[in-house]
C-alpha positions as CSV (number, residue, x, y, z in Angstrom):
1,M,77.9,132.9,65.9
2,A,76.8,129.0,65.5
3,T,75.1,127.8,68.7
4,Q,75.2,124.9,70.6
5,K,71.7,124.5,69.6
6,D,72.8,124.9,65.6
7,I,75.5,122.3,66.5
8,A,72.8,120.0,68.2
9,R,70.9,120.3,64.9
10,L,73.4,119.8,62.6
11,A,74.5,116.3,64.2
12,G,71.0,115.3,65.4
13,V,71.2,115.1,68.6
14,S,70.0,116.9,71.8
15,V,71.4,119.9,73.1
16,S,72.6,118.5,76.5
17,T,74.0,116.0,74.3
18,V,76.4,118.6,72.6
19,S,76.6,120.2,76.0
20,A,78.3,117.2,77.4
21,V,80.9,116.7,74.9
22,I,81.7,120.4,75.3
23,N,81.6,120.7,78.6
24,G,84.4,117.3,78.7
25,T,81.4,115.6,81.0
26,T,82.2,111.7,82.0
27,H,79.2,111.0,82.9
28,T,77.2,110.9,80.2
29,R,76.9,108.1,78.1
30,M,77.1,108.1,74.3
31,S,78.2,105.8,71.9
32,A,81.6,107.0,70.0
33,D,79.8,107.9,66.9
34,T,77.8,110.1,69.1
35,R,80.4,112.0,69.9
36,A,82.4,111.8,66.5
37,R,78.8,113.5,64.8
38,V,79.1,116.1,67.3
39,E,82.7,117.3,67.5
40,A,82.8,116.9,63.5
41,A,79.4,119.5,64.2
42,I,81.8,121.6,66.3
43,A,84.5,121.8,63.8
44,E,82.0,122.1,60.4
45,L,80.4,125.3,62.6
46,A,83.9,125.9,64.2
47,Y,82.0,126.7,67.0
48,V,84.1,128.4,69.8
49,P,82.4,128.4,73.6
50,N,81.7,131.6,75.5
51,D,83.9,130.8,78.3
52,A,82.5,133.7,80.3
53,A,78.9,132.8,80.2
54,R,79.9,129.5,80.8
55,A,81.8,130.8,84.2
56,L,78.9,132.9,85.8
57,R,76.3,129.8,84.7
58,R,78.9,127.2,86.2
59,R,80.9,129.9,88.8
60,H,83.9,127.8,87.5
61,A,86.4,130.0,85.7
62,G,87.9,127.5,83.4
63,T,91.1,127.5,84.3
64,I,93.0,125.1,86.3
65,A,96.6,125.9,87.8
66,V,99.8,123.7,87.5
67,V,102.9,124.3,90.2
68,V,106.0,122.8,90.1
69,E,109.3,123.4,91.3
70,N,110.9,124.7,88.4
71,L,109.8,124.5,85.3
72,E,112.6,124.0,83.5
73,N,112.9,121.0,85.1
74,P,112.6,118.3,81.8
75,V,111.2,115.4,84.5
76,Y,107.8,117.1,84.0
77,K,107.5,117.0,80.0
78,E,104.8,114.1,79.7
79,L,103.7,115.2,83.4
80,L,102.7,118.7,81.6
81,E,102.0,116.6,78.4
82,G,99.5,114.3,80.1
83,I,97.7,117.5,82.0
84,Y,97.2,119.4,78.8
85,E,95.5,116.7,76.9
86,A,92.9,115.5,79.4
87,A,92.3,119.3,79.9
88,E,91.8,120.0,76.4
89,E,89.5,117.4,76.5
90,R,87.0,119.2,78.7
91,G,88.0,122.6,77.3
92,W,90.0,124.0,80.2
93,A,92.7,126.0,80.1
94,I,96.3,125.8,82.6
95,M,97.9,128.2,83.8
96,L,101.7,127.5,84.5
97,G,103.3,128.2,88.2
98,D,106.3,127.5,89.5
99,T,106.6,126.7,93.3
100,M,109.3,129.2,93.7
101,W,106.9,132.5,94.0
102,M,104.5,130.3,96.3
103,N,105.1,132.2,99.2
104,S,103.1,133.7,101.9
105,G,102.2,137.1,100.9
106,S,103.3,136.8,97.5
107,H,101.2,138.0,94.0
108,F,101.3,134.3,92.8
109,L,99.6,132.8,95.5
110,A,97.3,135.3,96.4
111,R,96.0,135.4,92.6
112,L,95.6,131.8,93.2
113,L,93.5,132.0,95.6
114,G,91.6,134.8,94.8
115,Q,87.6,134.6,94.1
116,G,87.1,132.5,91.3
117,S,90.8,133.1,89.5
118,V,91.1,129.6,89.0
119,D,88.9,126.1,89.6
120,A,91.9,124.0,91.5
121,I,95.4,123.7,91.8
122,V,97.4,121.2,90.8
123,L,100.8,120.8,92.2
124,R,103.6,118.8,92.3
125,T,104.4,117.5,96.1
126,G,103.6,119.4,99.0
127,E,107.0,119.0,100.7
128,L,108.7,121.8,98.9
129,L,106.7,124.3,100.3
130,D,106.8,126.0,104.2
131,E,103.5,125.3,106.1
132,E,102.2,129.1,106.3
133,V,101.3,128.2,102.7
134,M,100.2,124.8,102.8
135,G,98.2,126.1,106.0
136,A,96.8,128.5,103.1
137,L,96.1,125.5,100.5
138,R,94.3,123.2,102.8
139,S,91.8,126.2,104.3
140,H,90.8,127.7,101.2
141,P,88.3,126.2,99.0
142,T,90.2,126.2,95.9
143,P,90.3,122.6,95.8
144,V,94.0,121.2,95.6
145,V,95.5,118.1,94.0
146,L,99.2,116.7,94.5
147,V,100.7,114.8,92.4
148,E,104.3,112.7,93.2
149,Y,102.7,112.2,96.8
150,Q,101.7,109.5,98.7
151,S,99.5,109.6,101.4
152,S,98.0,106.9,103.9
153,H,94.6,108.1,103.9
154,N,92.3,108.1,100.7
155,G,91.9,112.2,99.3
156,A,92.8,114.7,96.4
157,W,96.8,112.6,95.5
158,V,98.1,110.4,93.0
159,S,101.7,109.1,92.6
160,A,103.2,107.0,90.7
161,D,104.8,103.7,92.3
162,E,107.7,105.2,94.1
163,T,108.7,102.7,95.9
164,A,109.0,99.9,92.9
165,A,111.0,102.2,90.8
166,G,114.0,102.4,94.0
167,R,113.6,98.7,93.9
168,M,113.7,98.4,89.9
169,A,116.8,100.8,90.0
170,T,118.9,98.6,92.8
171,E,117.7,95.3,91.4
172,H,119.2,96.4,87.9
173,L,122.5,97.5,89.5
174,I,122.4,93.8,91.7
175,E,121.8,92.2,88.2
176,A,125.2,93.2,87.0
177,G,126.7,92.3,90.0
178,H,127.5,94.9,92.5
179,T,126.7,94.5,95.5
180,N,127.9,97.9,97.3
181,I,125.0,100.8,96.6
182,A,124.6,104.0,97.5
183,F,121.6,106.0,97.6
184,V,121.9,109.5,96.5
185,G,119.2,112.3,96.5
186,G,115.8,112.9,97.1
187,Q,114.8,114.6,101.0
188,E,114.6,112.9,104.2
189,I,110.7,112.2,104.2
190,H,108.1,110.9,107.2
191,P,107.6,108.1,107.8
192,V,109.8,107.2,104.8
193,N,111.5,108.4,101.4
194,P,109.7,105.5,99.3
195,R,112.2,105.4,96.6
196,H,114.9,105.2,99.1
197,A,112.5,102.3,100.8
198,G,112.9,100.6,97.5
199,Y,116.3,100.8,97.5
200,V,116.5,99.2,101.1
201,S,113.9,96.8,99.9
202,A,115.9,95.5,96.5
203,L,119.2,95.1,99.1
204,T,117.6,93.5,102.0
205,R,116.1,90.7,99.6
206,A,119.7,89.7,98.0
207,R,120.8,90.3,101.5
208,L,122.9,92.7,101.1
209,V,123.6,95.6,103.6
210,P,121.9,99.1,102.5
211,R,124.5,102.1,102.8
212,P,123.2,105.1,104.9
213,P,121.2,106.8,102.7
214,L,122.7,110.7,101.4
215,F,119.4,112.5,101.4
216,T,121.3,116.1,99.7
217,G,118.2,117.4,98.2
218,Y,117.3,117.9,94.2
219,G,118.7,119.3,91.0
220,A,122.5,118.9,89.4
221,Q,123.9,120.2,92.8
222,A,122.3,117.5,94.7
223,G,124.2,114.6,92.8
224,A,127.4,116.9,92.8
225,A,127.1,117.0,96.6
226,G,126.3,113.3,96.9
227,L,129.4,112.3,95.1
228,A,131.6,114.9,97.0
229,T,130.4,113.1,100.4
230,L,131.1,109.4,98.8
231,E,134.9,110.5,98.1
232,S,135.1,111.8,101.6
233,G,133.9,108.6,103.2
234,L,134.5,105.3,104.1
235,G,135.2,104.2,100.9
236,M,133.8,104.6,97.2
237,P,130.2,102.1,96.7
238,T,131.3,100.6,92.9
239,A,127.0,101.7,92.3
240,V,124.9,104.5,92.7
241,V,120.8,105.1,92.9
242,V,120.7,108.5,92.3
243,N,116.7,109.6,93.7
244,N,116.4,112.2,89.7
245,V,117.9,112.4,86.5
246,V,118.5,115.9,87.0
247,S,120.5,115.2,89.7
248,A,122.2,112.0,88.3
249,L,123.2,114.2,85.4
250,G,125.1,116.5,88.4
251,L,126.7,113.1,89.5
252,L,128.3,112.3,86.2
253,A,129.7,115.8,85.6
254,A,131.0,116.1,89.2
255,A,132.5,112.1,88.3
256,V,134.0,113.2,85.4
257,D,135.9,116.2,87.5
258,A,136.8,114.1,90.2
259,G,138.4,112.0,87.4
260,I,135.8,108.9,88.2
261,E,135.3,107.1,85.4
262,V,131.3,105.9,84.5
263,P,131.2,103.3,84.6
264,R,134.2,101.3,84.6
265,E,134.7,103.0,88.3
266,L,131.6,103.6,89.0
267,S,127.5,103.0,87.7
268,V,124.7,104.9,87.9
269,V,121.1,104.5,87.7
270,G,118.7,107.5,87.5
271,I,115.0,107.8,88.5
272,H,112.7,109.0,86.5
273,D,113.5,109.9,82.4
274,A,114.4,112.3,80.2
275,E,115.6,113.5,76.5
276,I,118.9,114.5,77.8
277,A,119.6,111.1,79.1
278,E,119.9,110.1,75.4
279,L,122.1,112.5,75.0
280,V,125.1,112.8,77.8
281,R,128.2,110.5,77.3
282,P,127.7,107.9,79.0
283,R,124.3,107.6,78.1
284,L,122.0,107.3,81.6
285,T,120.5,104.6,82.4
286,T,117.0,105.2,83.9
287,V,113.5,103.7,85.3
288,H,111.3,105.2,83.6
289,L,107.7,106.7,85.7
290,P,104.5,107.0,83.7
291,M,104.6,110.5,83.9
292,R,102.1,111.1,81.6
293,E,99.1,108.9,82.8
294,L,100.2,110.9,86.2
295,G,99.4,114.1,84.3
296,I,95.5,112.7,82.8
297,R,94.9,111.3,87.0
298,A,95.7,114.4,88.4
299,V,92.7,116.2,85.8
300,K,91.0,113.5,86.5
301,H,90.8,114.0,90.4
302,V,89.7,118.3,89.7
303,S,87.4,116.8,87.7
304,A,85.5,114.7,90.7
305,L,86.5,117.4,92.9
306,L,84.8,119.9,90.8
307,S,81.5,117.5,90.3
308,G,81.2,116.9,94.0
309,E,82.8,113.5,94.3
310,A,85.9,112.4,96.4
311,P,88.8,111.4,94.3
312,Q,90.4,107.6,95.5
313,G,93.5,109.3,95.8
314,G,96.7,106.3,95.3
315,V,99.4,105.3,93.7
316,I,99.1,103.9,90.0
317,S,100.2,100.5,89.0
318,E,99.4,101.1,85.5
319,P,101.5,100.9,83.8
320,P,104.2,100.4,86.0
321,P,108.1,101.8,86.1
322,Y,110.7,100.7,84.1
323,V,114.2,100.3,83.3
324,I,115.9,102.0,80.5
325,P,119.6,100.0,80.5
326,R,122.0,102.1,79.0
327,E,125.3,102.8,79.0
328,S,126.5,104.0,82.7
329,V,126.0,100.3,83.9
330,Q,128.2,97.4,83.6
331,P,129.7,95.0,86.3
332,P,132.5,96.1,88.8
333,I,136.0,95.8,88.5
334,R,136.6,92.2,90.7
């Protein structure tokens, strides 16, 4: 079985350089040519790291847990691709989990917080977990990085520009000629839901009046519930911004059932993008968020925490969100 010394000899570098490449160490300086020679030597010798030995030496398991709500949600595809890409560069394995199993006293939570089971947890928002679970996570030494979460404090969190996404969705409808625009889905967040804040900002800037938000939650049923509430209210809007793409699909289906023509009678924009937005009819206009970059940045935060550094949490400004125009938006009927 090949060793790091064998790799170093074949590549003509030091063992420490080989170790830096294998362990994904970013603070060791080396040229692209040196890294390529090491990687070629690793491939030629078919080197396989001894993860058990590495874990004992470094007291790291070489595994990070990624926990999201509803693993079947299509918006996670790019997020997980970014996480896997960044973890692969560092030689880490990924354990996937669903927040539905992450409750107090569950075997899954016990496994996550067990001694040495995982090195860190990447968690998509803590808003959906009860305070007892969040308290257990905060009090445990296993680092937690929150994604799609915003805080006024620096720390282990990273988010896309959610406010810009809500603003862009609304501006797209305003540019199409809509003035009566509703916001559906998501939940009330203190001090503010950033996507709804973007919606309010765009309407205020255009000197239009925002409608009261309908925080109906997440999932397809949230979109259907939002449409039902709009129908039973004081009057239907001509357009709606939906907090996420899955809820927007639920709203589209409910509109068909109710005999409401999209986009002739109601234009719809969903925040987040997914392949299924291209497959429904009419094709759904969406706001694309940099989910792949979000995953990469989350793993970088994990790496910083495991190195004893303090990651600087924040909103990703590059690449920014952008609108993908499709067929679910048209000017309102006059």
